[in-house]
Residue frames as qw, qx, qy, qz and C-alpha x, y, z in Angstrom:
[[0.867, -0.278, -0.257, 0.324, -12.15, -53.33, -66.91],
 [0.728, -0.315, -0.167, 0.586, -9.67, -50.83, -65.74],
 [0.539, -0.360, -0.087, 0.756, -7.63, -47.71, -65.57],
 [0.148, 0.896, 0.409, -0.084, -7.95, -44.11, -66.07],
 [0.299, -0.757, 0.118, 0.569, -4.64, -42.00, -66.04],
 [0.638, 0.646, 0.136, 0.396, -3.12, -40.03, -68.79],
 [0.513, -0.757, 0.088, 0.395, 0.27, -38.60, -67.74],
 [0.373, 0.885, -0.262, -0.095, 2.76, -36.45, -69.46],
 [0.292, -0.598, 0.739, 0.104, 5.59, -38.67, -68.27],
 [0.745, 0.194, 0.636, -0.055, 3.86, -41.65, -69.75],
 [0.603, 0.789, 0.072, -0.096, 3.63, -39.78, -73.08],
 [0.061, 0.840, -0.531, -0.098, 7.41, -39.02, -72.98],
 [0.517, -0.310, 0.798, 0.021, 8.03, -42.72, -72.42],
 [0.756, 0.474, 0.447, -0.058, 5.91, -43.61, -75.36],
 [0.419, 0.889, -0.164, -0.084, 7.79, -41.20, -77.69],
 [0.119, -0.708, 0.695, 0.035, 11.23, -42.29, -76.27],
 [0.617, -0.167, 0.765, -0.077, 10.63, -46.14, -75.97],
 [0.718, 0.449, 0.532, 0.026, 8.91, -46.72, -79.45],
 [0.292, -0.247, 0.423, 0.821, 11.00, -44.03, -81.31],
 [0.320, 0.657, 0.683, 0.025, 7.74, -42.64, -82.53],
 [0.023, 0.518, -0.199, -0.832, 8.97, -39.68, -84.61],
 [0.649, 0.542, 0.062, -0.530, 7.16, -39.18, -87.91],
 [0.340, 0.585, -0.696, -0.239, 10.06, -40.90, -89.74],
 [0.136, -0.232, 0.943, -0.195, 10.04, -44.00, -87.56],
 [0.546, 0.288, 0.609, -0.498, 6.29, -44.41, -87.88],
 [0.620, 0.656, -0.121, -0.413, 6.53, -44.26, -91.70],
 [0.329, -0.373, 0.829, 0.254, 8.74, -47.26, -92.32],
 [0.336, 0.396, 0.831, 0.201, 5.75, -48.58, -94.26],
 [0.018, 0.020, 0.260, 0.965, 4.77, -45.89, -96.86],
 [0.473, -0.341, -0.470, -0.663, 1.30, -47.13, -96.98],
 [0.068, -0.080, 0.713, -0.693, 0.31, -46.76, -93.25],
 [0.630, -0.017, -0.016, -0.777, -3.25, -47.11, -94.34],
 [0.809, 0.100, -0.549, -0.186, -2.69, -50.81, -94.76],
 [0.461, 0.144, -0.747, 0.458, -1.24, -51.26, -91.26],
 [0.551, -0.703, -0.230, -0.387, -3.33, -51.57, -88.08],
 [0.301, 0.346, -0.619, 0.637, -1.11, -50.52, -85.13],
 [0.708, -0.517, -0.407, -0.256, -2.66, -51.98, -82.02],
 [0.035, 0.581, -0.575, 0.575, -1.44, -50.95, -78.62],
 [0.830, -0.490, -0.199, -0.178, -1.45, -53.26, -75.46],
 [0.428, -0.771, 0.446, -0.156, 0.62, -54.09, -72.54],
 [0.788, 0.252, -0.562, 0.013, 1.53, -57.67, -73.35],
 [0.182, 0.270, -0.731, 0.600, 1.61, -58.10, -69.61],
 [0.482, -0.084, 0.386, -0.782, -2.02, -58.97, -68.58],
 [0.255, -0.018, -0.930, -0.264, -2.74, -62.60, -69.06],
 [0.606, 0.125, 0.705, 0.347, -4.87, -64.00, -70.29],
 [0.425, 0.855, 0.218, -0.202, -5.78, -60.97, -72.35],
 [0.552, 0.774, -0.272, 0.149, -2.13, -60.29, -73.38],
 [0.719, -0.600, 0.273, 0.221, 1.35, -61.47, -72.51],
 [0.258, 0.797, -0.514, -0.183, 4.93, -61.44, -73.74],
 [0.966, 0.003, 0.230, 0.116, 6.77, -64.46, -75.15],
 [0.297, -0.715, 0.468, 0.426, 10.46, -64.69, -76.14],
 [0.254, -0.160, 0.829, 0.471, 10.13, -66.98, -79.25],
 [0.473, 0.148, -0.301, -0.815, 7.92, -66.96, -82.19],
 [0.319, 0.165, 0.922, -0.144, 4.86, -69.33, -82.49],
 [0.036, 0.402, 0.737, 0.542, 1.79, -69.89, -84.56],
 [0.278, -0.755, -0.591, 0.063, -0.19, -68.03, -81.90],
 [0.218, -0.782, -0.118, 0.572, 1.69, -64.86, -81.05],
 [0.466, 0.812, 0.163, 0.312, 2.86, -61.96, -83.13],
 [0.555, 0.043, -0.223, 0.801, 5.96, -59.65, -82.94],
 [0.249, -0.900, -0.318, 0.167, 5.67, -56.73, -80.72],
 [0.292, 0.926, -0.060, 0.232, 7.57, -53.42, -81.00],
 [0.405, -0.801, 0.435, -0.073, 10.12, -54.10, -78.30],
 [0.292, 0.528, -0.789, -0.113, 11.50, -57.12, -80.18],
 [0.326, -0.028, 0.908, -0.261, 9.58, -59.96, -78.32],
 [0.286, -0.224, -0.795, -0.485, 6.32, -61.65, -79.26],
 [0.392, -0.049, 0.455, -0.798, 2.84, -60.97, -77.74],
 [0.311, -0.232, -0.874, -0.291, 0.03, -63.51, -77.47],
 [0.100, 0.239, 0.655, -0.709, -3.35, -63.76, -75.69],
 [0.246, 0.649, 0.685, -0.220, -7.02, -63.06, -76.03],
 [0.111, 0.817, 0.043, -0.564, -6.38, -59.53, -77.25],
 [0.083, -0.457, 0.669, 0.581, -3.94, -60.62, -79.89],
 [0.275, 0.269, 0.901, 0.201, -6.42, -63.09, -81.27],
 [0.210, 0.787, 0.471, -0.340, -9.04, -60.37, -81.45],
 [0.051, 0.807, -0.223, -0.545, -6.69, -58.07, -83.23],
 [0.224, -0.220, 0.830, 0.461, -5.58, -60.68, -85.63],
 [0.264, 0.524, 0.808, 0.047, -9.24, -61.35, -86.49],
 [0.140, 0.873, 0.187, -0.429, -9.95, -57.58, -86.79],
 [0.022, -0.647, 0.498, 0.577, -6.97, -56.93, -89.22],
 [0.250, 0.031, 0.894, 0.371, -7.72, -59.96, -91.30],
 [0.281, 0.699, 0.641, -0.150, -11.39, -58.89, -91.66],
 [0.087, 0.898, 0.005, -0.432, -10.15, -55.41, -92.69],
 [0.816, 0.458, 0.089, 0.342, -7.55, -56.98, -94.98],
 [0.002, -0.921, 0.310, -0.235, -4.74, -55.03, -93.01],
 [0.629, 0.268, -0.577, 0.447, -1.32, -55.90, -91.72],
 [0.605, -0.760, -0.217, -0.096, -1.34, -56.10, -87.94],
 [0.452, 0.427, -0.461, 0.634, 1.42, -54.40, -85.90],
 [0.643, -0.626, -0.418, 0.135, 1.40, -54.81, -81.98],
 [0.208, 0.646, -0.281, 0.678, 2.91, -51.94, -80.14],
 [0.649, -0.434, -0.566, 0.264, 3.79, -52.87, -76.63],
 [0.016, 0.574, -0.112, 0.811, 3.29, -49.97, -74.17],
 [0.079, -0.126, -0.723, 0.674, 2.77, -49.36, -70.43],
 [0.049, 0.632, 0.773, -0.002, -0.88, -49.06, -69.57],
 [0.061, -0.803, -0.218, 0.551, -0.76, -45.29, -68.72],
 [0.158, -0.437, 0.446, 0.765, 0.91, -44.72, -72.09],
 [0.315, 0.276, 0.839, 0.349, -1.75, -46.16, -74.24],
 [0.150, 0.860, 0.473, -0.121, -4.33, -43.35, -74.36],
 [0.066, -0.808, 0.252, 0.529, -1.55, -40.67, -75.01],
 [0.320, -0.251, 0.750, 0.522, -0.18, -42.85, -77.68],
 [0.305, 0.587, 0.733, 0.162, -3.59, -43.18, -79.37],
 [0.070, 0.922, 0.213, -0.314, -3.99, -39.25, -79.26],
 [0.139, -0.731, 0.441, 0.502, -0.47, -38.81, -80.81],
 [0.798, 0.508, -0.190, -0.263, -1.24, -41.22, -83.65],
 [0.099, -0.538, 0.837, 0.016, 1.52, -43.62, -82.43],
 [0.188, 0.097, 0.977, 0.007, -1.11, -46.25, -82.52],
 [0.328, -0.185, -0.490, -0.786, -4.50, -46.61, -84.36],
 [0.749, -0.397, -0.323, -0.422, -6.35, -48.67, -81.73],
 [0.241, -0.425, 0.742, -0.459, -6.23, -49.97, -78.18],
 [0.840, -0.129, -0.426, -0.309, -7.10, -53.67, -77.73],
 [0.313, 0.369, -0.695, 0.532, -5.90, -54.23, -74.12],
 [0.376, -0.437, -0.782, 0.235, -8.72, -55.26, -71.83],
 [0.067, 0.026, -0.151, 0.986, -9.89, -51.52, -71.63],
 [0.079, 0.594, 0.766, -0.232, -13.25, -50.65, -70.28],
 [0.088, 0.503, 0.301, 0.806, -15.29, -47.71, -71.93],
 [0.311, -0.563, -0.549, 0.534, -15.79, -45.26, -69.31],
 [0.166, 0.934, 0.312, 0.048, -17.16, -41.67, -69.45],
 [0.357, -0.806, 0.279, 0.380, -13.69, -40.41, -68.33],
 [0.503, -0.179, 0.646, 0.545, -11.94, -42.23, -71.17],
 [0.402, 0.681, 0.588, 0.167, -14.75, -41.24, -73.67],
 [0.040, -0.934, -0.019, 0.355, -13.37, -37.65, -73.25],
 [0.083, -0.722, 0.561, 0.397, -10.31, -38.64, -75.17],
 [0.014, -0.121, 0.931, 0.346, -11.27, -41.72, -77.29],
 [0.745, 0.055, -0.083, -0.659, -14.13, -43.33, -78.97],
 [0.336, -0.246, 0.893, -0.169, -15.12, -47.01, -78.27],
 [0.475, -0.018, -0.748, -0.462, -16.55, -49.95, -80.13],
 [0.798, -0.374, -0.072, -0.468, -19.08, -52.15, -78.47],
 [0.585, -0.528, 0.605, -0.112, -17.72, -54.73, -75.94],
 [0.658, 0.393, -0.608, -0.210, -15.70, -57.63, -77.09],
 [0.507, -0.053, -0.830, 0.229, -15.69, -59.41, -73.83],
 [0.549, -0.605, 0.001, -0.577, -17.99, -59.42, -70.68],
 [0.515, 0.022, -0.786, 0.342, -16.91, -60.86, -67.29],
 [0.552, -0.767, -0.218, -0.245, -17.70, -60.37, -63.53],
 [0.028, 0.726, -0.507, 0.464, -15.63, -59.21, -60.43],
 [0.899, -0.336, -0.280, 0.029, -14.11, -61.76, -58.09],
 [0.334, -0.861, 0.368, -0.107, -11.25, -61.97, -55.76],
 [0.728, 0.370, -0.537, 0.213, -7.83, -63.72, -55.90],
 [0.571, -0.705, 0.341, -0.247, -6.70, -65.19, -52.53],
 [0.136, 0.464, -0.871, 0.087, -4.17, -67.71, -51.28],
 [0.689, -0.112, -0.614, -0.369, -5.63, -71.07, -51.33],
 [0.583, -0.238, -0.695, 0.348, -4.64, -71.85, -47.68],
 [0.021, 0.159, -0.323, 0.933, -5.79, -68.56, -46.29],
 [0.137, 0.344, 0.767, -0.524, -8.78, -67.94, -44.22],
 [0.376, 0.491, -0.010, -0.786, -10.47, -66.12, -47.11],
 [0.026, 0.161, -0.884, -0.438, -10.51, -69.06, -49.47],
 [0.003, -0.427, -0.903, -0.049, -14.00, -69.98, -48.41],
 [0.077, 0.317, 0.215, -0.920, -15.34, -66.44, -48.55],
 [0.251, 0.506, 0.791, 0.236, -18.82, -65.88, -50.12],
 [0.001, 0.943, 0.318, 0.099, -19.50, -62.11, -49.51],
 [0.261, 0.705, -0.212, 0.624, -17.63, -58.76, -49.22],
 [0.601, -0.712, 0.158, -0.328, -18.29, -58.90, -45.45],
 [0.976, -0.167, 0.009, 0.141, -16.10, -61.84, -45.27],
 [0.624, 0.406, -0.116, 0.657, -13.10, -59.56, -46.33],
 [0.278, -0.926, -0.038, -0.254, -13.71, -57.17, -43.49],
 [0.523, -0.769, 0.355, 0.095, -10.17, -56.27, -42.03],
 [0.872, 0.158, 0.318, 0.337, -8.41, -57.73, -44.94],
 [0.136, -0.601, 0.367, 0.697, -5.49, -56.10, -46.81],
 [0.658, 0.573, 0.487, 0.037, -7.08, -55.90, -50.34],
 [0.267, -0.432, 0.415, 0.755, -4.99, -54.69, -53.26],
 [0.604, 0.686, 0.384, -0.132, -6.12, -53.21, -56.55],
 [0.633, 0.163, 0.314, 0.689, -4.59, -52.00, -59.66],
 [0.183, -0.442, -0.041, 0.877, -3.50, -48.38, -60.06],
 [0.223, 0.342, -0.208, -0.889, -6.04, -46.16, -61.99],
 [0.333, -0.065, -0.834, -0.436, -8.60, -48.85, -62.48],
 [0.682, -0.393, -0.131, -0.602, -11.95, -49.99, -61.29],
 [0.777, -0.103, -0.589, 0.197, -10.09, -52.82, -59.63],
 [0.340, 0.045, -0.471, 0.813, -8.96, -50.26, -57.06],
 [0.283, -0.250, 0.009, -0.926, -11.98, -48.16, -56.70],
 [0.727, -0.279, -0.481, -0.404, -14.28, -51.07, -55.85],
 [0.516, -0.004, -0.726, 0.456, -12.30, -52.06, -52.79],
 [0.129, -0.143, 0.376, -0.907, -14.05, -49.25, -50.73],
 [0.688, -0.222, -0.330, -0.607, -17.28, -51.22, -51.13],
 [0.710, -0.098, -0.663, 0.217, -15.75, -53.82, -48.58],
 [0.479, -0.831, -0.064, -0.274, -16.66, -52.92, -45.01],
 [0.564, -0.751, 0.333, 0.092, -13.68, -52.06, -42.60],
 [0.910, 0.319, 0.020, 0.262, -11.27, -53.00, -45.30],
 [0.453, -0.626, 0.302, 0.558, -7.55, -52.16, -45.30],
 [0.660, 0.737, 0.149, 0.003, -7.28, -50.57, -48.75],
 [0.667, -0.355, 0.267, 0.598, -3.73, -50.95, -49.84],
 [0.080, 0.716, -0.273, -0.638, -1.85, -48.59, -51.95],
 [0.824, 0.513, 0.130, -0.203, -2.55, -49.60, -55.59],
 [0.453, -0.388, 0.596, 0.537, 0.22, -51.09, -57.86],
 [0.407, 0.559, -0.333, -0.641, 0.52, -50.39, -61.58],
 [0.455, 0.324, -0.761, -0.330, 1.29, -53.91, -62.67],
 [0.899, -0.193, -0.077, -0.387, -0.85, -56.95, -62.13],
 [0.799, 0.216, -0.508, 0.241, 2.25, -59.10, -61.85],
 [0.139, 0.360, -0.531, 0.754, 3.48, -57.01, -58.83],
 [0.610, -0.334, 0.139, -0.705, 0.12, -57.53, -57.29],
 [0.938, -0.020, -0.324, -0.117, 0.40, -61.29, -57.60],
 [0.571, 0.259, -0.574, 0.528, 3.79, -61.18, -56.08],
 [0.283, -0.395, 0.349, -0.801, 2.36, -59.07, -53.17],
 [0.838, -0.190, -0.046, -0.509, -0.23, -61.71, -52.64],
 [0.918, 0.074, -0.377, 0.104, 2.09, -64.66, -52.78],
 [0.390, 0.345, -0.510, 0.685, 4.49, -62.85, -50.37],
 [0.397, -0.567, -0.678, 0.247, 1.67, -62.62, -47.82],
 [0.152, -0.018, -0.089, 0.984, 1.69, -58.76, -48.04],
 [0.486, -0.030, -0.241, -0.840, -1.84, -58.66, -49.59],
 [0.468, 0.073, 0.815, -0.334, -4.68, -60.94, -48.41],
 [0.528, 0.540, 0.655, -0.023, -6.67, -60.55, -51.60],
 [0.125, -0.195, 0.404, 0.885, -6.62, -59.05, -55.01],
 [0.566, 0.533, 0.347, -0.525, -9.59, -57.75, -57.03],
 [0.112, -0.236, 0.789, 0.556, -9.91, -59.20, -60.54],
 [0.731, 0.240, -0.092, -0.632, -12.30, -60.05, -63.26],
 [0.930, -0.058, 0.330, -0.147, -13.03, -63.76, -63.92],
 [0.868, 0.453, -0.149, 0.140, -10.58, -64.41, -66.79],
 [0.153, 0.745, -0.503, 0.411, -7.68, -62.59, -65.01],
 [0.624, -0.448, 0.512, -0.386, -8.43, -64.50, -61.80],
 [0.975, 0.130, 0.177, -0.045, -8.51, -67.86, -63.71],
 [0.658, 0.647, -0.272, 0.274, -5.43, -67.01, -65.50],
 [0.048, -0.715, 0.548, -0.431, -3.57, -66.12, -62.27],
 [0.756, -0.323, 0.491, -0.289, -4.62, -69.37, -60.36],
 [0.953, 0.286, 0.090, 0.035, -3.66, -71.44, -63.35],
 [0.549, 0.673, -0.318, 0.380, -0.30, -69.83, -63.71],
 [0.043, 0.523, -0.622, 0.581, 0.72, -69.67, -59.87],
 [0.602, -0.223, -0.760, 0.096, 0.40, -72.60, -57.60],
 [0.266, -0.268, -0.591, 0.713, -1.32, -71.87, -54.21],
 [0.193, 0.117, 0.039, -0.973, -3.92, -69.24, -55.37],
 [0.127, 0.467, 0.873, -0.064, -7.74, -69.52, -55.44],
 [0.127, -0.279, -0.328, -0.894, -10.56, -67.61, -56.87],
 [0.127, 0.369, 0.717, -0.578, -13.52, -66.32, -54.73],
 [0.135, -0.361, -0.602, -0.700, -16.78, -66.12, -56.58],
 [0.182, -0.033, 0.491, -0.851, -19.45, -64.24, -54.51],
 [0.155, 0.439, 0.876, -0.122, -22.96, -65.36, -53.83],
 [0.073, 0.598, 0.498, 0.624, -25.57, -63.55, -55.74],
 [0.228, -0.872, -0.213, -0.377, -26.09, -60.00, -54.19],
 [0.749, -0.611, -0.034, 0.253, -22.99, -60.50, -51.86],
 [0.682, 0.052, 0.202, 0.701, -20.30, -59.15, -54.22],
 [0.152, -0.289, 0.066, 0.943, -19.41, -55.74, -55.62],
 [0.396, 0.713, 0.510, -0.273, -22.14, -53.60, -57.00],
 [0.218, -0.365, 0.494, 0.759, -21.33, -52.71, -60.57],
 [0.660, 0.556, -0.011, -0.505, -23.04, -51.78, -63.86],
 [0.906, 0.111, 0.376, 0.159, -22.40, -54.54, -66.31],
 [0.519, 0.827, -0.110, 0.186, -20.62, -52.03, -68.55],
 [0.239, -0.824, 0.501, -0.116, -17.78, -51.77, -65.88],
 [0.605, -0.331, 0.713, 0.126, -16.77, -55.44, -66.45],
 [0.780, 0.544, 0.291, 0.111, -16.92, -55.38, -70.24],
 [0.442, -0.495, 0.334, 0.670, -13.93, -54.49, -72.42],
 [0.534, 0.805, 0.241, -0.096, -14.06, -52.46, -75.77],
 [0.664, 0.196, 0.255, 0.676, -11.69, -51.31, -78.46],
 [0.072, -0.841, -0.125, 0.521, -10.59, -47.66, -78.28],
 [0.524, 0.480, 0.282, 0.644, -9.70, -45.34, -81.35],
 [0.191, -0.038, -0.080, 0.978, -8.68, -41.68, -81.45],
 [0.187, 0.606, 0.546, -0.547, -11.52, -39.40, -80.68],
 [0.366, 0.673, -0.080, -0.639, -13.24, -38.44, -83.83],
 [0.058, 0.318, -0.843, -0.429, -11.83, -41.34, -86.04],
 [0.736, 0.193, 0.274, -0.588, -15.36, -42.35, -87.10],
 [0.660, 0.468, -0.506, -0.300, -14.04, -44.14, -90.16],
 [0.321, 0.314, -0.879, 0.160, -11.84, -46.57, -88.33],
 [0.387, -0.057, 0.658, -0.644, -14.41, -46.97, -85.47],
 [0.784, 0.290, 0.087, -0.543, -17.06, -48.06, -87.88],
 [0.636, 0.416, -0.635, -0.136, -14.70, -50.44, -89.70],
 [0.131, 0.248, -0.896, 0.344, -13.72, -52.15, -86.47],
 [0.560, 0.061, 0.499, -0.658, -17.29, -52.37, -85.40],
 [0.798, 0.350, -0.207, -0.444, -18.15, -54.06, -88.43],
 [0.485, 0.380, -0.781, 0.104, -15.23, -56.45, -88.18],
 [0.175, -0.233, 0.775, -0.560, -16.13, -57.19, -84.64],
 [0.737, 0.099, 0.227, -0.629, -19.53, -58.19, -85.56],
 [0.751, 0.330, -0.537, -0.199, -18.06, -61.00, -87.67],
 [0.213, 0.251, -0.866, 0.377, -16.57, -62.60, -84.56],
 [0.644, -0.432, -0.519, -0.360, -19.33, -64.73, -82.98],
 [0.512, -0.665, 0.331, -0.431, -19.80, -64.94, -79.24],
 [0.991, -0.113, 0.068, -0.006, -18.97, -68.64, -79.54],
 [0.727, 0.506, -0.174, 0.430, -15.68, -67.77, -81.24],
 [0.085, -0.772, 0.324, -0.540, -14.87, -65.17, -78.48],
 [0.810, -0.472, 0.244, -0.247, -15.55, -67.54, -75.73],
 [0.964, 0.106, 0.057, 0.239, -13.24, -70.21, -77.40],
 [0.420, 0.679, -0.248, 0.548, -10.46, -67.54, -77.86],
 [0.354, -0.696, 0.365, -0.507, -10.63, -66.70, -74.23],
 [0.931, -0.288, 0.193, -0.114, -10.63, -70.42, -73.19],
 [0.881, 0.297, -0.091, 0.357, -7.60, -71.08, -75.38],
 [0.171, 0.778, -0.276, 0.537, -5.83, -67.96, -74.06],
 [0.597, -0.630, 0.309, -0.390, -6.37, -69.05, -70.46],
 [0.979, -0.115, 0.161, 0.050, -5.02, -72.47, -71.18],
 [0.780, 0.426, -0.024, 0.457, -2.09, -71.31, -73.10],
 [0.043, -0.937, 0.200, -0.282, -0.80, -68.40, -70.98],
 [0.399, 0.451, -0.684, 0.412, 2.66, -68.68, -69.29],
 [0.770, -0.556, -0.311, -0.045, 2.78, -70.66, -66.09],
 [0.010, 0.754, -0.486, 0.442, 4.89, -69.62, -63.10],
 [0.877, -0.409, 0.145, -0.205, 4.62, -72.99, -61.34]]
């Protein structure tokens, strides 16, 4: 599902925002029993931030609480490995640098396994598969679209450093808007009539229309949508390049979560995500 950047500035933010010196990372002397998982906590229904504790969320590094599909997957993995889960909230572009610098052990954040990312991380098999759709205003001319051609001339917005942005050029005569880093900013642009449509995967689109009144999802007719390899709409868990022991352990733990359980986790996450109505 998404993004490619690895920036020095982002890394500086990681080290500053999370206080990730060796001393601060070793508050637990037995780090081997703590699974430190990085995610944005800002990408519903995969992950989002909450202000109060509940049975479904977990504390995150900035003092709030994180919930969502990725959190449920991370909880199941940690439980299977008999480890304590620690969620580290980071900006998207800071996740891979944090993994490389051992600030976190794994990324569970709706991240797609791509050849570019594989240069710096190793990935498990996918833990979720979806398809590419569009989010539009329900009262717009695009609400009844069935093909990419229906978006000819439209202002279409994607997410920075992600497949969400690169696929836009498949739309004929599109006005490819400057991508934004945060999906919440993208939704604001759509609601403010700046963008006509947003690219998204099915669970993200469903989450957006559940959370924001006046939005709709466009599902394309067979053969009329984006041309993508199925691997481009799947998400996997990333670990530091060469950490074969953890990779194999997570792969084994992941195999214990059935497809039925994963679908139920996503259904629950979509139903429970924060609403902006």
